[in-house]
C-alpha positions, 0 to 999 in steps of 0.5 A: 860364885853365882857363875858356878851356880849357873854352870852347875844348873846347866850341867844338871839340866842343860838349857835351864841356866839360859832361861834363868839368865834370860839369854837365849830363852827359846834355845834354852827351852828347846834344849831343856825340853829335848833333855827331859824327853830323852830322860823320860822317854828314851832312857828308861827303855834303854835301862830296862833293856840293860837290866834284863840282860844277864851280866855275862852278856852286858858290855860296859863298852857299849855304853861308854860312847853314850856316857861320854857324849852325855857328859861332853854335852853337859860340860859344853852347856855348863861352860857356856852358861858360866861364860854368859853369866860372867858377861851379863851386866 
């Protein structure tokens, strides 16, 4: 069960499971910091732009590649954390 917890942790906050597992700590820290910068700096501006657009002009298709990329990114880190936690003695 703990393997799934590490996978979920790395899915929600990519890089954090590496820090908890004490594997690839520098890499995990860099990923976590970059993710936090993305969420707190870049994303709010994008959301504000989207909110200010009228519903007639808003195209969900413009956001689908971004959403897909973020989900794929998170799934990759979750799978990696699961594998590392299973192999950790």
